[in-house]
Biopython code that builds the backbone (N, CA, C, O; Angstrom):
import numpy as np
from Bio.PDB.StructureBuilder import StructureBuilder

atoms = [
    (1, "MET", "N", (140.423, 74.193, -128.512)),
    (1, "MET", "CA", (139.241, 73.124, -128.424)),
    (1, "MET", "C", (139.830, 71.926, -127.482)),
    (1, "MET", "O", (140.526, 71.047, -127.991)),
    (2, "ASN", "N", (139.558, 71.928, -126.250)),
    (2, "ASN", "CA", (139.436, 70.919, -125.414)),
    (2, "ASN", "C", (139.447, 69.348, -125.522)),
    (2, "ASN", "O", (138.873, 68.947, -126.534)),
    (3, "GLN", "N", (139.850, 68.594, -124.898)),
    (3, "GLN", "CA", (139.560, 67.159, -124.890)),
    (3, "GLN", "C", (137.855, 66.780, -125.202)),
    (3, "GLN", "O", (137.400, 66.072, -126.101)),
    (4, "ASP", "N", (137.180, 67.471, -124.197)),
    (4, "ASP", "CA", (135.943, 67.198, -124.058)),
    (4, "ASP", "C", (134.962, 67.742, -125.230)),
    (4, "ASP", "O", (133.925, 67.168, -125.563)),
    (5, "GLU", "N", (135.493, 69.027, -125.844)),
    (5, "GLU", "CA", (135.239, 69.439, -126.951)),
    (5, "GLU", "C", (135.227, 68.690, -128.601)),
    (5, "GLU", "O", (134.488, 68.602, -129.582)),
    (6, "PHE", "N", (136.385, 68.310, -128.195)),
    (6, "PHE", "CA", (136.906, 67.314, -129.491)),
    (6, "PHE", "C", (136.198, 65.981, -129.334)),
    (6, "PHE", "O", (135.765, 65.433, -130.348)),
    (7, "ALA", "N", (136.040, 65.402, -128.113)),
    (7, "ALA", "CA", (135.437, 64.242, -127.876)),
    (7, "ALA", "C", (133.431, 64.256, -128.712)),
    (7, "ALA", "O", (132.816, 63.461, -129.422)),
    (8, "ASN", "N", (133.147, 65.399, -128.184)),
    (8, "ASN", "CA", (131.900, 65.817, -128.420)),
    (8, "ASN", "C", (131.546, 65.914, -130.121)),
    (8, "ASN", "O", (130.613, 65.462, -130.785)),
    (9, "SER", "N", (132.574, 66.605, -130.425)),
    (9, "SER", "CA", (132.735, 66.838, -131.936)),
    (9, "SER", "C", (132.791, 65.727, -132.665)),
    (9, "SER", "O", (131.911, 65.769, -133.524)),
    (10, "ALA", "N", (133.420, 64.753, -132.715)),
    (10, "ALA", "CA", (133.928, 63.703, -133.365)),
    (10, "ALA", "C", (132.805, 62.693, -132.931)),
    (10, "ALA", "O", (132.460, 61.928, -133.831)),
    (11, "ARG", "N", (132.093, 62.526, -131.577)),
    (11, "ARG", "CA", (130.792, 61.732, -131.403)),
    (11, "ARG", "C", (129.708, 62.283, -132.432)),
    (11, "ARG", "O", (128.967, 61.536, -133.071)),
    (12, "GLU", "N", (129.698, 63.455, -132.509)),
    (12, "GLU", "CA", (128.680, 63.865, -133.125)),
    (12, "GLU", "C", (128.674, 63.835, -135.027)),
    (12, "GLU", "O", (127.735, 63.830, -135.822)),
    (13, "GLU", "N", (130.032, 63.821, -135.209)),
    (13, "GLU", "CA", (130.233, 63.518, -137.045)),
    (13, "GLU", "C", (130.095, 61.993, -136.711)),
    (13, "GLU", "O", (129.166, 61.465, -137.322)),
    (14, "VAL", "N", (130.772, 61.198, -135.917)),
    (14, "VAL", "CA", (130.286, 59.829, -136.207)),
    (14, "VAL", "C", (128.575, 59.614, -136.285)),
    (14, "VAL", "O", (128.111, 58.928, -137.195)),
    (15, "LEU", "N", (127.951, 60.057, -135.575)),
    (15, "LEU", "CA", (126.381, 59.763, -135.231)),
    (15, "LEU", "C", (126.013, 60.279, -136.634)),
    (15, "LEU", "O", (125.359, 59.553, -137.383)),
    (16, "LYS", "N", (126.280, 61.107, -136.891)),
    (16, "LYS", "CA", (125.542, 61.937, -138.558)),
    (16, "LYS", "C", (126.454, 60.945, -139.528)),
    (16, "LYS", "O", (126.301, 61.313, -140.692)),
    (17, "GLU", "N", (127.032, 60.214, -139.468)),
    (17, "GLU", "CA", (127.628, 59.510, -140.403)),
    (17, "GLU", "C", (126.916, 58.259, -140.599)),
    (17, "GLU", "O", (126.532, 57.909, -141.715)),
    (18, "LEU", "N", (126.711, 57.506, -139.441)),
    (18, "LEU", "CA", (126.028, 56.309, -139.264)),
    (18, "LEU", "C", (124.571, 56.784, -139.318)),
    (18, "LEU", "O", (123.876, 55.893, -139.808)),
    (19, "LEU", "N", (123.938, 57.757, -139.022)),
    (19, "LEU", "CA", (122.758, 57.712, -139.430)),
    (19, "LEU", "C", (122.246, 58.000, -141.117)),
    (19, "LEU", "O", (121.099, 57.843, -141.535)),
    (20, "LEU", "N", (123.649, 58.541, -142.057)),
    (20, "LEU", "CA", (123.583, 58.745, -143.249)),
    (20, "LEU", "C", (123.591, 57.725, -143.874)),
    (20, "LEU", "O", (122.961, 57.593, -144.923)),
    (21, "ARG", "N", (124.413, 56.677, -143.266)),
    (21, "ARG", "CA", (124.498, 55.191, -143.840)),
    (21, "ARG", "C", (123.365, 54.315, -143.567)),
    (21, "ARG", "O", (122.960, 53.359, -144.229)),
    (22, "ARG", "N", (122.941, 54.789, -142.513)),
    (22, "ARG", "CA", (121.295, 53.969, -141.901)),
    (22, "ARG", "C", (120.271, 54.395, -143.449)),
    (22, "ARG", "O", (120.118, 53.620, -144.392)),
    (23, "GLN", "N", (119.822, 55.469, -143.378)),
    (23, "GLN", "CA", (119.372, 55.998, -144.149)),
    (23, "GLN", "C", (119.182, 55.344, -145.918)),
    (23, "GLN", "O", (118.290, 55.160, -146.746)),
    (24, "GLN", "N", (120.853, 55.153, -145.753)),
    (24, "GLN", "CA", (121.003, 55.038, -147.505)),
    (24, "GLN", "C", (120.762, 53.528, -147.696)),
    (24, "GLN", "O", (120.141, 53.071, -148.656)),
    (25, "ARG", "N", (121.377, 52.688, -146.570)),
    (25, "ARG", "CA", (121.201, 51.227, -146.466)),
    (25, "ARG", "C", (119.671, 51.154, -146.913)),
    (25, "ARG", "O", (119.337, 50.564, -147.940)),
    (26, "LYS", "N", (118.685, 51.856, -145.992)),
    (26, "LYS", "CA", (117.278, 51.302, -146.007)),
    (26, "LYS", "C", (116.831, 51.937, -147.471)),
    (26, "LYS", "O", (115.948, 51.263, -148.002)),
    (27, "LYS", "N", (117.137, 52.771, -148.023)),
    (27, "LYS", "CA", (116.711, 53.070, -149.526)),
    (27, "LYS", "C", (116.663, 52.132, -150.273)),
    (27, "LYS", "O", (115.739, 51.565, -150.856)),
    (28, "ASP", "N", (118.415, 51.902, -150.197)),
    (28, "ASP", "CA", (118.631, 50.589, -151.032)),
    (28, "ASP", "C", (118.264, 49.213, -150.943)),
    (28, "ASP", "O", (118.091, 48.402, -151.854)),
    (29, "LEU", "N", (118.181, 49.086, -149.833)),
    (29, "LEU", "CA", (117.904, 47.516, -149.732)),
    (29, "LEU", "C", (116.125, 47.246, -149.462)),
    (29, "LEU", "O", (115.929, 46.031, -149.487)),
    (30, "ASN", "N", (115.247, 47.769, -149.299)),
    (30, "ASN", "CA", (113.843, 47.554, -149.221)),
    (30, "ASN", "C", (113.256, 47.622, -150.486)),
    (30, "ASN", "O", (112.057, 47.412, -150.671)),
    (31, "ARG", "N", (114.304, 47.998, -151.638)),
    (31, "ARG", "CA", (113.161, 48.115, -153.201)),
    (31, "ARG", "C", (113.484, 46.563, -153.394)),
    (31, "ARG", "O", (112.432, 45.923, -153.387)),
    (32, "ASN", "N", (114.445, 45.881, -153.538)),
    (32, "ASN", "CA", (114.745, 44.801, -153.876)),
    (32, "ASN", "C", (114.753, 43.752, -152.970)),
    (32, "ASN", "O", (115.425, 43.791, -151.939)),
    (33, "ILE", "N", (113.825, 42.515, -153.388)),
    (33, "ILE", "CA", (113.760, 41.634, -152.375)),
    (33, "ILE", "C", (113.618, 40.543, -153.409)),
    (33, "ILE", "O", (112.911, 40.527, -154.416)),
    (34, "PHE", "N", (114.603, 39.465, -152.844)),
    (34, "PHE", "CA", (115.102, 38.303, -153.123)),
    (34, "PHE", "C", (114.754, 36.956, -152.355)),
    (34, "PHE", "O", (115.188, 36.980, -151.203)),
    (35, "SER", "N", (114.074, 35.772, -152.699)),
    (35, "SER", "CA", (114.187, 34.748, -152.076)),
    (35, "SER", "C", (114.901, 33.618, -152.518)),
    (35, "SER", "O", (114.751, 33.297, -153.697)),
    (36, "VAL", "N", (115.708, 32.899, -151.747)),
    (36, "VAL", "CA", (116.693, 31.621, -152.033)),
    (36, "VAL", "C", (116.066, 30.588, -151.520)),
    (36, "VAL", "O", (115.390, 30.639, -150.493)),
    (37, "ARG", "N", (116.258, 29.568, -152.222)),
    (37, "ARG", "CA", (115.595, 28.195, -151.904)),
    (37, "ARG", "C", (116.776, 27.060, -152.108)),
    (37, "ARG", "O", (117.255, 27.007, -153.241)),
    (38, "THR", "N", (117.204, 26.299, -151.278)),
    (38, "THR", "CA", (118.128, 25.486, -150.974)),
    (38, "THR", "C", (118.080, 24.319, -150.257)),
    (38, "THR", "O", (117.354, 24.494, -149.278)),
    (39, "ASN", "N", (118.526, 23.203, -150.301)),
    (39, "ASN", "CA", (118.935, 21.957, -149.668)),
    (39, "ASN", "C", (119.385, 22.379, -148.334)),
    (39, "ASN", "O", (119.910, 23.486, -148.208)),
    (40, "ASP", "N", (119.216, 21.545, -147.257)),
    (40, "ASP", "CA", (119.119, 21.289, -145.738)),
    (40, "ASP", "C", (120.668, 21.365, -145.567)),
    (40, "ASP", "O", (121.153, 21.928, -144.586)),
    (41, "THR", "N", (121.188, 20.976, -146.223)),
    (41, "THR", "CA", (123.057, 20.965, -145.935)),
    (41, "THR", "C", (123.353, 22.073, -146.348)),
    (41, "THR", "O", (124.057, 22.622, -145.501)),
    (42, "LEU", "N", (123.142, 22.882, -147.453)),
    (42, "LEU", "CA", (123.598, 24.167, -147.519)),
    (42, "LEU", "C", (122.863, 25.052, -146.430)),
    (42, "LEU", "O", (123.507, 25.581, -145.524)),
    (43, "ALA", "N", (121.853, 25.157, -146.519)),
    (43, "ALA", "CA", (121.063, 25.995, -145.195)),
    (43, "ALA", "C", (121.960, 25.797, -144.103)),
    (43, "ALA", "O", (122.609, 26.809, -143.838)),
    (44, "ALA", "N", (122.190, 24.819, -143.402)),
    (44, "ALA", "CA", (123.042, 24.761, -142.406)),
    (44, "ALA", "C", (124.328, 25.021, -142.494)),
    (44, "ALA", "O", (124.952, 25.042, -141.433)),
    (45, "LYS", "N", (124.969, 25.253, -143.610)),
    (45, "LYS", "CA", (126.009, 25.537, -143.662)),
    (45, "LYS", "C", (126.154, 27.152, -143.537)),
    (45, "LYS", "O", (126.983, 27.745, -142.847)),
    (46, "ILE", "N", (125.012, 27.805, -144.483)),
    (46, "ILE", "CA", (124.988, 29.448, -144.266)),
    (46, "ILE", "C", (124.832, 29.764, -142.777)),
    (46, "ILE", "O", (125.611, 30.503, -142.175)),
    (47, "LYS", "N", (123.889, 29.224, -142.280)),
    (47, "LYS", "CA", (123.498, 29.136, -140.796)),
    (47, "LYS", "C", (124.608, 29.464, -139.837)),
    (47, "LYS", "O", (124.688, 30.389, -139.030)),
    (48, "ASN", "N", (125.648, 28.254, -140.181)),
    (48, "ASN", "CA", (126.292, 28.142, -139.324)),
    (48, "ASN", "C", (127.390, 29.157, -139.496)),
    (48, "ASN", "O", (127.809, 29.643, -138.446)),
    (49, "HIS", "N", (127.822, 29.486, -140.387)),
    (49, "HIS", "CA", (128.907, 30.374, -141.296)),
    (49, "HIS", "C", (128.192, 31.971, -140.519)),
    (49, "HIS", "O", (128.898, 32.594, -139.726)),
    (50, "CYS", "N", (127.129, 32.346, -140.780)),
    (50, "CYS", "CA", (126.411, 33.464, -140.205)),
    (50, "CYS", "C", (126.587, 33.713, -138.543)),
    (50, "CYS", "O", (126.913, 34.783, -138.030)),
    (51, "LYS", "N", (126.283, 32.434, -137.820)),
    (51, "LYS", "CA", (126.297, 32.563, -136.733)),
    (51, "LYS", "C", (128.016, 32.844, -136.153)),
    (51, "LYS", "O", (128.376, 33.730, -135.377)),
    (52, "GLU", "N", (128.713, 31.988, -136.684)),
    (52, "GLU", "CA", (130.134, 31.667, -136.420)),
    (52, "GLU", "C", (130.892, 33.431, -136.757)),
    (52, "GLU", "O", (131.889, 33.747, -136.107)),
    (53, "ASN", "N", (130.382, 34.286, -137.643)),
    (53, "ASN", "CA", (130.991, 35.558, -138.013)),
    (53, "ASN", "C", (129.947, 36.768, -137.409)),
    (53, "ASN", "O", (130.119, 37.980, -137.537)),
    (54, "LYS", "N", (129.012, 36.208, -136.837)),
    (54, "LYS", "CA", (127.759, 37.274, -136.250)),
    (54, "LYS", "C", (127.467, 38.119, -137.087)),
    (54, "LYS", "O", (127.581, 39.305, -136.777)),
    (55, "ILE", "N", (126.996, 37.736, -138.418)),
    (55, "ILE", "CA", (126.656, 38.411, -139.303)),
    (55, "ILE", "C", (124.887, 38.007, -139.478)),
    (55, "ILE", "O", (124.185, 37.211, -138.854)),
    (56, "SER", "N", (124.605, 38.863, -140.512)),
    (56, "SER", "CA", (122.921, 38.482, -140.802)),
    (56, "SER", "C", (123.206, 37.662, -142.216)),
    (56, "SER", "O", (124.111, 37.588, -143.048)),
    (57, "PHE", "N", (121.835, 37.064, -141.982)),
    (57, "PHE", "CA", (121.979, 36.262, -143.552)),
    (57, "PHE", "C", (122.057, 37.390, -144.897)),
    (57, "PHE", "O", (122.700, 37.417, -145.945)),
    (58, "ASN", "N", (121.063, 38.263, -144.268)),
    (58, "ASN", "CA", (121.385, 39.773, -145.609)),
    (58, "ASN", "C", (122.611, 39.837, -145.842)),
    (58, "ASN", "O", (123.070, 39.618, -146.963)),
    (59, "SER", "N", (123.447, 40.198, -144.650)),
    (59, "SER", "CA", (124.672, 40.556, -144.818)),
    (59, "SER", "C", (125.556, 39.525, -145.872)),
    (59, "SER", "O", (126.273, 39.871, -146.811)),
    (60, "PHE", "N", (125.294, 38.331, -145.455)),
    (60, "PHE", "CA", (126.156, 37.089, -146.065)),
    (60, "PHE", "C", (125.736, 36.924, -147.325)),
    (60, "PHE", "O", (126.545, 36.323, -148.032)),
    (61, "PHE", "N", (124.740, 37.257, -147.841)),
    (61, "PHE", "CA", (124.411, 37.167, -149.302)),
    (61, "PHE", "C", (124.414, 38.630, -149.948)),
    (61, "PHE", "O", (124.332, 38.544, -151.173)),
    (62, "ASN", "N", (124.478, 39.805, -149.537)),
    (62, "ASN", "CA", (125.274, 40.934, -150.296)),
    (62, "ASN", "C", (126.650, 40.824, -150.363)),
    (62, "ASN", "O", (127.345, 41.147, -151.326)),
    (63, "THR", "N", (126.967, 40.431, -149.477)),
    (63, "THR", "CA", (128.890, 40.375, -149.770)),
    (63, "THR", "C", (129.132, 38.830, -150.798)),
    (63, "THR", "O", (130.087, 38.641, -151.552)),
    (64, "LEU", "N", (128.251, 38.100, -150.610)),
    (64, "LEU", "CA", (128.450, 37.034, -151.712)),
    (64, "LEU", "C", (127.982, 37.128, -152.836)),
    (64, "LEU", "O", (128.387, 36.287, -153.637)),
    (65, "LEU", "N", (126.969, 38.159, -153.336)),
    (65, "LEU", "CA", (126.795, 38.625, -154.695)),
    (65, "LEU", "C", (127.726, 39.770, -154.929)),
    (65, "LEU", "O", (128.327, 39.932, -155.991)),
    (66, "THR", "N", (127.817, 40.548, -153.906)),
    (66, "THR", "CA", (129.093, 41.717, -154.304)),
    (66, "THR", "C", (130.327, 41.320, -155.007)),
    (66, "THR", "O", (130.816, 41.864, -155.997)),
    (67, "LYS", "N", (130.845, 40.096, -154.233)),
    (67, "LYS", "CA", (131.869, 39.419, -154.991)),
    (67, "LYS", "C", (131.696, 38.648, -156.246)),
    (67, "LYS", "O", (132.527, 38.563, -157.151)),
    (68, "PHE", "N", (130.841, 38.244, -156.213)),
    (68, "PHE", "CA", (130.528, 37.606, -157.510)),
    (68, "PHE", "C", (130.265, 38.092, -158.679)),
    (68, "PHE", "O", (130.391, 37.430, -159.710)),
    (69, "PHE", "N", (129.788, 39.559, -158.635)),
    (69, "PHE", "CA", (129.719, 40.302, -159.740)),
    (69, "PHE", "C", (130.680, 41.295, -160.138)),
    (69, "PHE", "O", (130.714, 41.973, -161.165)),
    (70, "ASN", "N", (131.636, 41.257, -158.918)),
    (70, "ASN", "CA", (132.491, 42.576, -159.222)),
    (70, "ASN", "C", (133.794, 41.708, -159.453)),
    (70, "ASN", "O", (134.857, 42.257, -159.743)),
]
sb = StructureBuilder()
sb.init_structure("model")
sb.init_model(0)
sb.init_chain("A")
sb.init_seg("    ")
for serial, (resi, resn, name, xyz) in enumerate(atoms, 1):
    if name == "N":
        sb.init_residue(resn, " ", resi, " ")
    sb.init_atom(name, np.array(xyz, "f"), 0.0, 1.0, " ", f" {name:<3s}", serial, name[0])
structure = sb.get_structure()
């Protein structure tokens, strides 16, 4: 197997894995929707944290809840 074939094979495997993850994430997350109310100070802290770490609010709350319950 030459380098081009190896690179294409690896690329295909990565794309398959990403597609599988996307399908699983959509399946799991679209069922349960929660809403959170907070004051302006906490909202600003959350927005700032997410912006600095380049993450979505959803990712932030999923991580927070996972760490809290595990």
